[in-house]
C-alpha positions as CSV (number, residue, x, y, z in Angstrom):
1,M,-31.6,54.7,88.8
2,G,-28.9,55.2,86.2
3,Q,-29.0,53.4,82.8
4,Y,-31.5,50.7,81.8
5,L,-30.9,47.9,79.3
6,E,-32.8,45.2,78.1
7,T,-32.0,42.0,76.2
8,D,-33.2,38.5,75.3
9,V,-30.0,36.7,76.7
10,L,-27.6,38.1,79.1
11,I,-24.0,36.7,79.8
12,I,-22.1,37.4,82.5
13,G,-18.4,37.4,82.0
14,A,-16.7,37.0,78.7
15,G,-13.7,34.5,78.9
16,G,-13.9,31.3,76.4
17,A,-17.2,30.1,77.9
18,G,-18.8,33.5,78.0
19,M,-17.8,34.2,74.2
20,Y,-18.9,30.8,72.8
21,A,-22.3,31.1,74.8
22,A,-22.5,34.5,73.0
23,I,-22.1,33.3,69.7
24,S,-24.2,30.1,70.4
25,A,-27.2,32.6,71.4
26,A,-27.1,34.8,68.4
27,E,-26.9,32.0,66.0
28,A,-30.1,30.8,67.9
29,G,-31.7,34.1,66.9
30,A,-31.3,36.1,70.3
31,Q,-30.3,39.2,71.1
32,V,-27.3,39.1,73.6
33,L,-25.8,41.4,76.0
34,L,-22.2,40.0,76.7
35,L,-21.0,41.9,79.9
36,D,-17.3,41.4,81.5
37,K,-15.8,43.6,84.7
38,S,-12.7,43.4,82.6
39,V,-12.1,43.5,78.8
40,I,-14.4,41.8,76.6
41,G,-12.5,38.7,75.6
42,R,-9.2,39.3,77.5
43,S,-9.9,38.1,81.0
44,G,-10.7,35.1,82.7
45,A,-8.8,31.9,82.9
46,T,-9.1,30.7,78.9
47,I,-6.6,33.4,77.7
48,M,-4.0,32.7,80.1
49,A,-4.0,28.8,79.3
50,Q,-0.7,27.9,77.4
51,M,-1.1,24.2,77.4
52,T,-3.9,21.5,75.6
53,V,-7.4,21.0,75.0
54,A,-8.8,17.2,75.7
55,A,-11.2,16.0,72.9
56,A,-11.3,12.3,71.3
57,I,-11.1,13.3,67.7
58,G,-8.7,10.4,67.0
59,E,-6.2,12.0,64.8
60,E,-3.2,10.9,66.4
61,E,-4.6,7.6,67.1
62,P,-7.7,5.8,67.4
63,D,-10.0,6.9,70.0
64,D,-13.8,7.4,71.2
65,W,-15.4,9.7,73.4
66,R,-16.2,6.9,75.8
67,F,-12.5,6.0,76.4
68,H,-12.3,9.7,77.0
69,L,-15.4,9.4,79.6
70,K,-13.8,6.8,81.2
71,D,-11.1,8.7,82.3
72,T,-12.9,11.7,83.3
73,I,-14.9,9.5,85.5
74,T,-11.7,7.9,87.0
75,A,-10.2,11.2,87.4
76,G,-13.2,12.4,89.6
77,R,-12.9,9.8,92.0
78,G,-16.3,8.5,92.3
79,L,-18.1,11.9,92.4
80,V,-18.5,12.9,88.7
81,D,-21.9,13.8,87.4
82,E,-21.7,11.5,84.5
83,P,-24.4,12.8,82.6
84,L,-22.9,16.2,82.7
85,A,-19.2,14.5,81.8
86,E,-20.9,12.5,78.9
87,I,-22.1,16.0,77.3
88,L,-18.6,17.2,77.8
89,C,-16.5,14.1,76.3
90,R,-19.4,13.5,73.5
91,T,-19.6,16.9,72.1
92,A,-15.8,17.9,72.5
93,P,-14.9,16.9,69.3
94,E,-17.4,19.0,67.5
95,R,-16.3,21.9,69.2
96,I,-12.7,21.3,68.3
97,W,-13.8,20.8,64.6
98,Q,-15.8,23.9,64.6
99,M,-12.8,26.2,66.4
100,E,-10.7,24.7,63.5
101,A,-13.2,25.8,61.0
102,W,-13.1,29.4,62.3
103,G,-9.4,29.3,62.4
104,V,-7.4,28.7,65.5
105,G,-5.0,26.9,64.3
106,W,-4.3,23.5,65.9
107,A,-0.8,22.3,65.7
108,R,-0.6,19.5,62.9
109,K,1.7,16.7,61.7
110,G,1.8,16.4,58.0
111,N,-2.5,16.2,57.3
112,H,-3.6,15.6,60.7
113,I,-3.9,17.5,63.9
114,T,-1.5,16.4,66.5
115,Q,-2.6,15.2,69.9
116,A,-0.4,14.7,73.2
117,H,-0.5,12.9,75.9
118,A,-1.4,14.3,79.4
119,P,-1.7,12.8,82.8
120,G,-4.6,10.4,83.4
121,H,-5.6,9.8,79.8
122,D,-5.3,6.3,78.3
123,R,-3.8,7.7,75.3
124,N,-2.7,10.8,73.1
125,R,-5.7,13.1,73.1
126,C,-5.0,16.7,73.8
127,V,-5.0,19.2,70.9
128,Y,-2.9,22.3,71.3
129,V,-1.9,25.6,69.3
130,D,1.7,25.6,70.5
131,F,3.3,25.4,73.9
132,L,2.6,29.0,74.5
133,N,-0.5,29.8,72.6
134,T,-3.3,27.7,73.2
135,G,-5.3,29.8,75.2
136,P,-4.6,33.1,73.9
137,A,-5.3,31.8,70.1
138,S,-8.7,30.2,71.2
139,S,-9.5,33.6,72.9
140,R,-8.9,35.8,69.6
141,T,-10.8,33.0,67.6
142,L,-13.7,33.5,69.4
143,R,-13.4,37.3,69.9
144,N,-13.1,37.3,66.2
145,Q,-16.5,35.2,66.0
146,V,-18.2,37.4,68.5
147,R,-17.7,40.2,66.5
148,R,-19.2,39.0,63.4
149,H,-23.0,38.9,65.1
150,D,-24.3,42.3,65.0
151,S,-26.8,40.8,67.5
152,V,-24.2,40.6,70.3
153,R,-23.8,43.8,72.1
154,R,-20.5,43.9,74.3
155,I,-19.8,45.8,77.5
156,S,-16.6,46.0,79.0
157,D,-15.8,47.4,82.8
158,L,-19.1,46.8,84.1
159,T,-19.2,44.7,87.5
160,V,-22.6,42.8,87.9
161,T,-23.2,42.8,91.6
162,D,-26.5,40.8,91.9
163,L,-29.1,39.2,89.9
164,V,-32.5,40.6,89.9
165,L,-35.3,37.9,91.2
166,Q,-39.0,38.8,90.2
167,D,-41.6,36.1,91.5
168,G,-38.8,33.7,91.8
169,R,-37.3,34.0,88.6
170,A,-33.9,35.6,87.4
171,V,-35.0,38.2,85.4
172,G,-31.8,40.3,85.0
173,A,-28.9,42.1,87.0
174,V,-27.6,45.3,88.4
175,A,-24.1,46.6,88.1
176,L,-21.5,49.1,88.6
177,H,-19.7,50.9,85.8
178,L,-16.4,51.6,87.3
179,E,-15.4,53.9,85.0
180,T,-18.1,56.2,85.4
181,G,-19.4,55.3,88.7
182,Q,-23.0,54.9,87.5
183,T,-25.5,52.2,88.0
184,V,-26.8,50.1,85.5
185,T,-29.8,47.7,85.4
186,I,-30.3,45.0,82.6
187,A,-33.3,43.4,82.1
188,A,-32.8,39.7,80.5
189,K,-35.4,36.9,79.4
190,A,-32.6,34.4,80.5
191,T,-29.1,34.9,82.1
192,V,-25.9,32.9,81.5
193,I,-23.3,33.1,84.6
194,A,-19.8,32.5,83.0
195,T,-17.6,34.1,85.2
196,G,-15.0,31.3,85.8
197,G,-14.0,30.0,89.3
198,L,-12.4,31.2,92.4
199,T,-8.8,30.7,92.6
200,S,-7.8,34.2,92.9
201,M,-9.2,34.0,96.3
202,Y,-5.9,32.3,97.4
203,S,-2.7,34.3,97.8
204,R,-0.8,32.0,95.5
205,N,-3.0,31.1,92.2
206,S,-2.6,30.7,88.5
207,A,-5.7,32.9,87.8
208,S,-6.7,35.9,86.4
209,A,-7.5,38.6,89.0
210,N,-11.1,38.8,88.4
211,M,-11.5,34.9,89.2
212,G,-12.8,35.5,92.8
213,G,-16.1,33.3,92.6
214,D,-18.5,36.2,91.7
215,G,-20.9,33.7,90.0
216,F,-21.2,31.6,92.6
217,A,-21.9,34.3,95.3
218,M,-24.6,35.9,92.7
219,G,-26.1,32.5,92.4
220,L,-26.3,31.8,95.8
221,R,-28.0,35.0,97.0
222,A,-30.3,34.4,94.1
223,G,-31.1,31.0,95.7
224,A,-29.2,28.7,93.4
225,E,-27.6,25.6,94.5
226,L,-23.9,25.0,94.6
227,I,-22.0,21.5,94.5
228,D,-18.7,20.3,95.3
229,M,-17.5,23.3,96.7
230,E,-14.4,22.0,98.7
231,F,-12.7,20.6,95.9
232,V,-10.2,23.1,95.0
233,Q,-7.5,21.7,92.7
234,F,-3.9,22.9,93.6
235,F,-1.0,22.4,91.1
236,P,2.1,21.5,92.7
237,I,4.6,23.0,91.0
238,G,3.4,26.6,90.2
239,H,6.1,29.3,89.4
240,L,6.9,31.2,92.3
241,A,10.3,32.9,91.3
242,P,12.1,34.7,89.7
243,R,9.5,37.2,88.6
244,L,7.9,35.7,85.0
245,I,5.4,37.7,83.1
246,G,3.2,36.8,80.2
247,M,3.6,32.8,80.8
248,D,1.5,30.4,82.5
249,P,2.8,29.7,85.9
250,I,2.0,26.0,85.7
251,M,3.9,25.6,82.5
252,W,6.6,23.5,84.4
253,D,4.7,20.4,84.2
254,P,5.7,19.2,80.9
255,F,9.0,20.0,81.4
256,R,9.4,18.1,84.5
257,Y,7.9,15.1,83.2
258,K,9.2,14.7,79.7
259,L,13.0,15.9,80.8
260,G,13.1,15.0,84.4
261,G,13.1,18.2,86.4
262,R,14.5,17.6,90.2
263,L,12.6,19.1,93.2
264,L,15.3,20.1,95.8
265,N,15.3,21.7,99.0
266,S,17.0,24.1,100.4
267,A,20.0,21.9,101.3
268,G,19.9,20.9,97.4
269,E,18.5,17.4,98.4
270,E,15.9,15.7,96.3
271,F,13.2,15.1,99.3
272,T,10.1,13.6,97.7
273,Q,11.1,9.9,98.7
274,N,10.9,11.0,102.6
275,Y,7.2,11.3,101.7
276,G,6.3,7.7,100.4
277,T,7.8,8.3,96.8
278,A,11.1,7.6,95.4
279,E,11.3,8.8,91.7
280,D,14.8,7.2,91.0
281,G,15.3,9.5,88.2
282,K,12.1,9.0,86.4
283,Y,10.0,12.2,88.0
284,V,6.7,10.9,88.0
285,V,5.3,11.7,91.6
286,T,1.8,12.3,91.4
287,R,0.6,15.9,91.8
288,D,-0.8,15.1,95.3
289,T,2.4,13.5,96.6
290,A,4.3,16.3,95.0
291,T,2.1,19.1,96.8
292,Y,2.1,17.4,100.0
293,A,6.0,16.8,99.8
294,I,6.4,20.6,98.9
295,Y,4.4,21.9,101.9
296,K,5.9,19.8,104.4
297,E,9.7,20.6,103.2
298,V,8.4,24.6,103.5
299,E,6.9,23.9,106.9
300,A,9.7,22.3,108.4
301,G,12.1,25.2,107.3
302,R,13.6,23.6,104.3
303,G,12.2,25.7,101.5
304,S,13.6,28.0,99.3
305,P,14.2,31.7,99.7
306,H,10.6,32.7,98.5
307,G,9.0,29.9,100.5
308,G,8.7,27.0,97.7
309,A,11.0,24.4,96.8
310,W,13.7,24.5,94.1
311,L,13.3,23.0,90.7
312,S,16.4,22.4,88.8
313,F,17.0,21.5,85.0
314,E,20.6,22.3,85.3
315,H,21.5,18.5,84.6
316,I,19.6,18.5,81.4
317,P,21.9,19.3,78.5
318,D,20.8,22.7,76.7
319,A,20.1,20.8,73.4
320,D,17.8,18.3,75.0
321,L,15.9,21.3,76.5
322,R,16.1,23.4,73.1
323,A,14.8,20.3,71.0
324,A,11.6,19.7,73.5
325,F,10.8,23.3,74.1
326,G,12.9,25.5,71.8
327,P,10.5,28.7,71.8
328,V,9.7,28.4,75.4
329,I,13.7,28.4,76.4
330,D,13.7,31.8,74.2
331,R,11.0,33.5,76.2
332,L,12.6,32.1,79.4
333,A,16.0,33.6,78.1
334,D,14.5,36.7,77.5
335,A,13.2,36.6,81.2
336,G,16.7,36.2,82.4
337,I,16.2,32.4,83.2
338,D,18.7,30.4,82.0
339,L,17.7,26.6,82.7
340,T,21.2,25.0,82.4
341,K,22.9,27.4,84.9
342,M,19.9,28.3,87.6
343,A,16.9,26.5,89.6
344,I,13.9,28.2,89.8
345,E,11.5,28.4,92.7
346,V,7.9,26.6,92.7
347,Y,5.1,26.1,95.2
348,P,1.5,24.5,95.0
349,I,-0.9,27.3,93.6
350,A,-4.7,27.2,93.4
351,H,-5.2,26.3,90.1
352,Y,-8.9,25.4,89.3
353,H,-12.3,24.9,90.9
354,M,-14.2,21.7,90.4
355,G,-17.4,22.8,92.3
356,G,-19.6,25.4,91.1
357,L,-23.3,26.0,90.3
358,R,-25.7,22.6,90.4
359,V,-27.2,22.5,86.6
360,D,-29.1,20.0,84.8
361,D,-28.3,18.4,81.1
362,T,-29.3,21.8,79.6
363,L,-27.1,23.8,82.2
364,A,-30.1,25.6,83.7
365,T,-29.8,26.1,87.5
366,N,-32.8,25.3,90.0
367,V,-33.2,28.9,89.6
368,P,-35.7,29.5,86.4
369,N,-34.2,31.3,83.5
370,L,-30.7,31.1,85.2
371,F,-28.0,28.9,83.4
372,A,-24.3,28.3,83.9
373,A,-21.3,27.8,81.6
374,G,-17.8,26.9,81.9
375,E,-15.8,26.6,85.2
376,A,-18.9,28.2,86.9
377,V,-20.6,24.8,86.4
378,G,-20.1,22.2,89.1
379,G,-20.4,18.7,89.0
380,A,-18.5,17.2,85.9
381,N,-15.3,17.0,87.4
382,G,-16.5,15.4,90.4
383,A,-13.3,15.4,93.2
384,N,-10.4,16.3,90.8
385,R,-10.2,17.5,87.1
386,L,-8.8,15.4,84.3
387,S,-6.0,17.2,82.8
388,G,-7.2,19.2,79.2
389,N,-10.8,19.4,80.5
390,A,-10.7,23.0,81.1
391,I,-10.8,24.4,78.2
392,T,-12.7,21.7,76.5
393,E,-15.3,22.8,79.6
394,A,-15.4,26.4,78.2
395,F,-16.0,25.4,74.8
396,V,-18.7,22.7,75.3
397,F,-20.6,24.1,78.3
398,G,-20.4,27.7,76.7
399,E,-21.9,26.5,73.6
400,L,-24.9,24.6,75.4
401,A,-25.4,27.2,77.7
402,G,-26.0,30.1,74.9
403,R,-28.5,27.8,72.9
404,S,-30.2,26.7,76.0
405,A,-30.5,30.4,77.3
406,A,-31.7,31.2,73.5
407,A,-34.4,29.0,73.8
408,M,-35.5,29.8,76.9
409,A,-35.8,33.6,75.9
410,Q,-37.9,32.5,73.1
411,G,-40.5,31.5,75.3
412,N,-40.3,34.2,77.8
413,A,-41.7,37.8,77.8
414,A,-39.7,40.6,78.0
415,P,-39.6,41.5,81.8
416,D,-39.9,45.1,83.2
417,I,-37.8,45.1,86.1
418,R,-37.3,48.8,87.4
419,D,-39.0,48.3,90.7
420,A,-37.7,44.7,91.3
421,A,-34.1,45.9,91.0
422,K,-34.5,48.6,93.5
423,P,-33.4,46.5,96.7
424,Y,-30.4,45.5,94.8
425,L,-29.5,48.8,93.4
426,R,-29.6,49.9,97.2
427,V,-26.7,47.5,97.9
428,I,-24.5,49.8,95.7
429,E,-25.7,52.9,96.8
430,T,-25.1,51.9,100.5
431,A,-21.7,50.6,99.6
432,A,-20.8,53.9,97.8
433,G,-19.4,56.5,99.9
434,Q,-19.1,54.2,102.9
435,T,-16.9,56.2,105.6
436,G,-16.4,53.9,108.3
437,D,-13.3,53.4,110.5
438,G,-12.7,49.8,109.7
439,P,-10.0,48.2,107.6
440,T,-10.1,49.1,103.8
441,P,-11.7,46.2,101.4
442,T,-8.5,46.2,99.6
443,A,-6.6,44.9,103.0
444,A,-9.3,42.6,104.2
445,I,-9.0,41.1,100.5
446,A,-5.3,40.3,100.8
447,A,-5.8,38.9,104.5
448,L,-8.7,36.9,103.4
449,K,-6.3,35.5,100.6
450,D,-3.9,34.5,103.2
451,L,-6.3,33.0,105.4
452,L,-7.6,30.7,102.8
453,Q,-3.9,29.8,101.4
454,Q,-3.2,28.9,105.3
455,D,-6.4,27.1,106.6
456,V,-8.4,26.0,103.5
457,G,-5.3,25.5,101.0
458,P,-3.9,22.1,100.0
459,F,-4.2,20.2,103.1
460,R,-6.9,20.8,105.8
461,T,-7.7,20.1,109.5
462,D,-10.9,20.6,111.6
463,E,-8.9,23.4,113.9
464,G,-7.8,25.0,110.4
465,L,-11.1,25.1,109.1
466,T,-12.7,26.1,112.2
467,H,-10.4,29.0,112.8
468,A,-11.1,29.9,109.1
469,L,-14.9,30.1,109.5
470,D,-14.4,32.1,112.3
471,A,-12.2,34.8,110.9
472,I,-14.5,34.8,108.0
473,A,-17.7,35.4,110.2
474,E,-15.7,38.2,111.7
475,M,-14.6,40.1,108.5
476,T,-18.4,39.6,107.2
477,A,-19.6,41.4,110.2
478,A,-17.0,44.0,109.7
479,L,-17.8,44.5,106.0
480,P,-20.1,47.4,106.4
481,D,-18.2,49.5,108.2
482,M,-15.2,49.1,105.7
483,P,-14.6,52.6,103.9
484,T,-15.3,52.8,100.0
485,G,-14.5,56.6,100.0
486,A,-16.3,59.1,97.9
487,R,-18.8,58.3,95.2
488,A,-16.6,58.9,92.0
489,P,-15.3,57.3,88.8
490,F,-12.5,54.7,89.1
491,N,-13.6,53.9,92.9
492,Q,-11.4,50.9,93.4
493,Q,-12.1,50.9,97.0
494,L,-15.8,50.4,96.2
495,A,-15.0,47.7,93.5
496,D,-13.1,46.0,96.1
497,W,-15.7,46.2,98.6
498,L,-18.2,44.5,96.1
499,G,-15.4,41.7,95.3
500,L,-15.0,41.2,99.0
501,R,-18.8,40.6,99.4
502,N,-18.7,37.9,96.9
503,M,-15.3,36.5,98.4
504,L,-16.7,35.9,101.7
505,A,-19.7,34.3,100.9
506,V,-17.8,32.2,98.6
507,A,-15.0,31.5,101.2
508,R,-17.8,30.3,103.6
509,T,-19.2,27.7,101.5
510,I,-15.5,26.5,100.6
511,A,-14.7,26.2,104.3
512,T,-18.1,24.6,105.4
513,A,-18.0,21.9,102.6
514,A,-14.6,21.2,103.6
515,R,-15.1,20.9,107.3
516,T,-18.1,18.8,106.9
517,R,-16.3,16.4,104.4
518,T,-14.3,14.0,107.1
519,E,-12.1,12.2,104.4
520,S,-9.5,12.8,101.7
521,R,-10.3,12.3,98.2
522,G,-9.1,14.0,94.9
523,A,-8.3,17.7,95.5
524,H,-9.8,17.6,99.2
525,Q,-7.3,16.5,101.6
526,R,-7.4,16.5,105.5
527,E,-4.5,15.7,107.4
528,D,-6.7,14.5,110.4
529,Y,-8.7,12.4,107.7
530,P,-6.0,11.0,105.4
531,G,-7.8,8.2,103.8
532,L,-10.6,8.0,101.4
533,D,-13.9,6.8,103.0
534,E,-16.4,5.0,100.7
535,A,-19.2,6.2,103.1
536,W,-18.5,10.1,101.5
537,G,-19.6,8.9,98.1
538,Y,-21.8,11.7,97.5
539,N,-21.9,15.2,96.5
540,Q,-22.3,18.1,99.1
541,V,-24.7,20.6,98.1
542,L,-25.0,24.4,99.6
543,R,-28.0,26.9,99.5
544,L,-28.7,29.9,101.2
545,S,-31.7,30.5,103.3
546,G,-31.9,33.9,104.7
547,D,-28.6,34.3,106.4
548,E,-28.2,30.6,107.1
549,L,-25.9,28.4,104.8
550,Q,-27.6,25.1,104.5
551,L,-25.5,21.9,103.6
552,S,-27.7,18.6,102.5
553,R,-26.1,15.6,100.7
554,G,-26.9,14.9,96.9
555,E,-26.7,11.7,95.4
556,V,-24.3,11.4,92.6
557,R,-25.9,11.4,89.0
558,R,-25.1,8.3,87.3
559,L,-25.4,7.0,83.8
560,A,-27.4,3.8,83.4
561,P,-25.4,0.6,83.6
562,E,-25.8,0.3,79.8
563,E,-24.5,3.5,79.0
564,Q,-21.4,3.0,81.0
565,P,-18.0,3.6,79.4
566,S,-15.9,0.2,79.0
């Protein structure tokens, strides 16, 4: 059976949300096992983020969490789970001050924390460390706090493949230790999924390599409900070329809006005015319009050499660029990019996923003993996420999930899951050493990413979504015959097989929900149904029954009228 471990709280995923959950659960008195398929505290989305964190701390100007909540609800286009969003906005200031006490080093002006304005906010609300270091500094701070707790055991390079159920309850998980090729069984009184989102499933994305929807697939197979899976947020001017290492591919947003970057086609012409928005030198076109304009220019054969659009700052004096983004300018120069003399190429990239596991106000799923945290949580953002809320979500939902899981663990007896784990371990055993003659899992992952980018990307049609679902079904049927090679340490083909298994399950949920929602709302845009339809003002909920994916309508949770932000 391989190694057998026991813990009070199992946390799957060790990015910002997972680490915060571990700290919170430990402080509540639980023994914690913190796992990651990569390196603890150095994977996931948080460490890659270089921008801002939204919280109504009121340091820059008067503010209140209710104003933050109002902006969050507005951004979500009628589908926000308002009680969840209230928890997010109301608790955010507490998390920001806790991180400050832990030494994160929020940027300051004189004796107060600096707060910047971000799109969709009604005032300066977003804190940061600096223009390059917010995510890395947050991750470092959380790593340091995790190390202070002897009750948190950390294990890297452990790929969790399935949650283990016993009498309908989540009682732990099984995993593959890639370094040794051995299986691991973990018994847990409570489990937190903190595996992040799914954006690495797209060929063009801003995600770390392990953001492949693992938590959604594991939850789905265990009976958990998913919500709002059709809403994948695409960032319109993600970096495409030249090659840029160690910097956030969405970094061009503040450059463009603050200084006026010009979007140009292959003929050197500005083009957004051809799609309904004349920028007139102000460069304030909305993200959805910019995405559509770039997408259509490339489709028409007027794209840049790498298949995007040009973004040019050549008309901006060097002094103005340096005054606004001095340290960034130096980093770009080190990479051979001189913005005063050259344009860069950009293209819409998958950036964030609004959907995820459906939870209650304690972040518990419908599966007993199973919780979710961070981007794995669905509902709080509705159809579109408000800028700056991503790291806020990691902090707030991480802390709450860890605390809730610890409370659940205190009321549970330690389970023995040796027998219950056997069917789940057989999945790994069967996949290991598979010598079929089908395409390799690695090649199939690349094909799936291209498929999603093309047919389930920024702009969707019934024809494209039907094609995607058919192709996903064919890949799923071919999965058992995909070769994984010999059972051995560091078998990447086996790791890819297990990853593809999850990706296919999650891709099916995205395409199914997207095909069913016959309107355009927030991040979900249907070219064949271009307008928002008020009749679609409800969430879509998915769950698995055998092999059948069941989709139902869920009423959007609203705050009581007297609790609504004004």
